[in-house]
N, C-alpha and C positions, 0 to 999 in steps of 0.2 A: 644501466645497473648503476651509476652515478649517483642518480637520483634517488636509488633504492638505499644505498650505503647513506646517504646523507638523512635519509628519512629513519633510518635506523639509528644511525648518531642521535638524533634528534630524541626519537623513541627514549631513550636509553638516559638523556640527560633530564626528560620529563616525568616516567613512569617512576613513580614509588620504588626504590630499591627492592625492598621486603615482596613486593610483588614479583619481580622478576626472578629475584632467588629462588622462593616457592614454586614457582612454575619449573625451573630449572631443576631445584631438590625434589620436585614430585616426578619429573619424567624420569629423573636415573633412580628414583627409589623405586619407581613401578618396576622398571624392568629388571633390577635387580632382583628384588623379592619375587619376578615372574617365574622362579626359576625352584620356590615351594609350592606347591600344591596345597591344598587345604581337603581334608577328608569330611568330603560331606554327608558321607553313609549313604547316598544313592548315585545309582549308576550314571545316571543322564544330567548331574548335575556337575559338570567339571570348574572347579574356580580355584585359582592360585593368588599368593599374598599380595600380589599387585595392586589387589584391588583395595587394600592399607593405603594406596596413594593417586589412583587414581582417580578418586572422588575430587583430590585438590588440583591436578590438574587441568580438571572439566570447569571445575570453579573459578580458577585463577584465569582460566579463558573467556569465561563467561563475566567476571567484573572486568578484564581489560576489551571487547566487545562494548561492555554497557559504555565505558569510560572513555576510549578512543578509539572506537570502530575494530571492523573485522580484520580489515589488511592489516593493521598495525597488533592485533591478536595475533594472526597469521605470521606475521614475523618473528613476533617473539617468540612464538611457537616453533619454528624452523629453528631459529638460534638455541630454543631449548633441545632439539633433538640433535644438530650437531655439539653440545655440549656432553650431552649422551653417548653421542659415538665416541667422542674425545676420551670420555669416561671408561667405555667399554675397553678400546684400546688402552689406556692405562692398567686395567684389571689384566687383561690379558697380556699384557709385558712381565707383570709381577708376577703372571701362573707360569711363565719360564723362566723366572730368575731361579736359580737353586737354590734351596733354604726349607724351612720343616713349619707348617704351620701349627700355631699352639695349640689348636682343638686336636692334631694329629697324634699326642702323647696319647695313646692307649695302647698298652702291652698288646704285643704279638700283630696290631693292625694299623701301624703309623703308617704305612707306606700306600696302604688301601685309603687313609682319609685325607693323607696330602694327597692322594692324586685328584679324590672327590672334590676338594675344597679348589683345587686349581681348577679343575674342569669347570665348578660353579662361576667362580670368577673369570675364569678366560673365555667362557660362554661358546657358544655354538655361533659359527656364521649364518644359519637360514635361520637361527632365532632371531638374530638380531637384527640380522634383513627384514623378515616376517614382522617383528614390532616395529620398525621405522618405516615400512610402507604403511601399516596399521594407522600408526600415531598421526604420520602426516597427512593420512587421506581423511580420517576422522576429525584432527585441530580442522581442517579445512570446513567440513561438515559444520561443525561444532559452531565454528563463529560465523560463518554465513547465513545459516538459519536462525541463529540466535537473534543475526542484526534483522534479518527477514522478517521474522514474528514480531520484532519488535517495532518494524514499520506500518504491522497493520493494527498495532496498539495503539491508546491514548496514550500523548506524552507526558502526561501528569500520574500517570497508574499507580505511581510509588512503587512498594513491593508488593504488591499481586504482579503488576508489571515485569518486574526484575526475575519474579521466580517463575511466570511463565513461559518467559524468553529460555529462561535455565532449564525448567523440566522437559522443555519440546526436544530443544539441541543436544541437552544432554542425552536423555532416551535414546535417541534416532545416531546421535553420533556415537557412542557408546556400543549401541549394537552394531553398528559400521564398523568399529574397531576389532570387536570381539569375532565378528563373523570373518573380515580380511583375514586377520592373524589365523585362525582355525581353517579356512580353506588355504592360504599359503604355508603352513608347516604342517598343524595338526591332521590334517586330510593327506597331505604328501608325505608326509615323514614319519606318522603316527598310524595312519590307514583308519581315521576318523572315516566315518559315512557322513552324508550330506544331510542327514537327519541329525545327527550328533552335534554335528556343526552348528544347523541352526537352533537348535534346544538350547545349545550351552551359550549361544551370543545372545540368546532370550533374556532367558534366566540369567546371566550376568548382568544383561543391560538393567534389568530390572531391582537386583540388588546394589548395584552402585549407584543408581537413580535414589535408592532409600538413603544412602549417605549423602546427595545430593542435598535431598528435604531435610535432613537433620542439621546439614552444615550452611544453607543457602541464607540463614539470616545472618552470618558471617559477612557472607561474600556480599549481602547489600549493606551492609554496617561500612566494609572496607570503600564500596561504592561511592557511600554518601561521603565518608572521610575524605577522597579524592577531590570530590567536587569541592566541599568546604574547604580546603586546603588549598583551593583557585591552582588545580591541575587543568589547562585547557589541552581540549580535545587537539589530538593531532589530526584528523580525519572528517574531513565532511560528512563520511560515512558513518557515521554514529546515532545511531535509531532513537 
């Protein structure tokens, strides 16, 4: 435990603060916006607005794995999860504090809207639990799979090597994230069938991968900036 704490402190001293901030912000934003579903117009495609942040979460982990190794990326992913749980607790406390949300001032609907906003920010225990389990499992899959794919490729692969690692790990990890959440939450509490869980996990992973494709050049440039900035890798696991 002491060794892990020292390793984590060393990570915080060496990893660019902007990268750590983006990871934490994206995890918090992803879980908060997951409260709003997207009307896709088709019954078999279930998406939520968390997709606007999920690509950033996985791209941040890809950059961390590329620069510092899967163990370092996983440690920071776990820290991001803890920060998300802390924010969920603060939101829950805020929902219990007597008061009125600004958006609830609609004549005749004040109490209904205020309660709805409190419930949105207060969260539901099984959704928070399901999303937490799904995230940490998918983070481990993403980070170590990204590293594993990198070990199979040439060291001097450049951008092609980076995106191949990122695309393979992101798609599989996003599928796992969606499926775990669907099985733990949607199937048990909302009555989804197994086919619905699998279909939505697959289609969601495809769409989330498209975000990764669009923004992967940004991730690669960030990785190069870390290297040119003289950031030493903190683990021999770096692929």
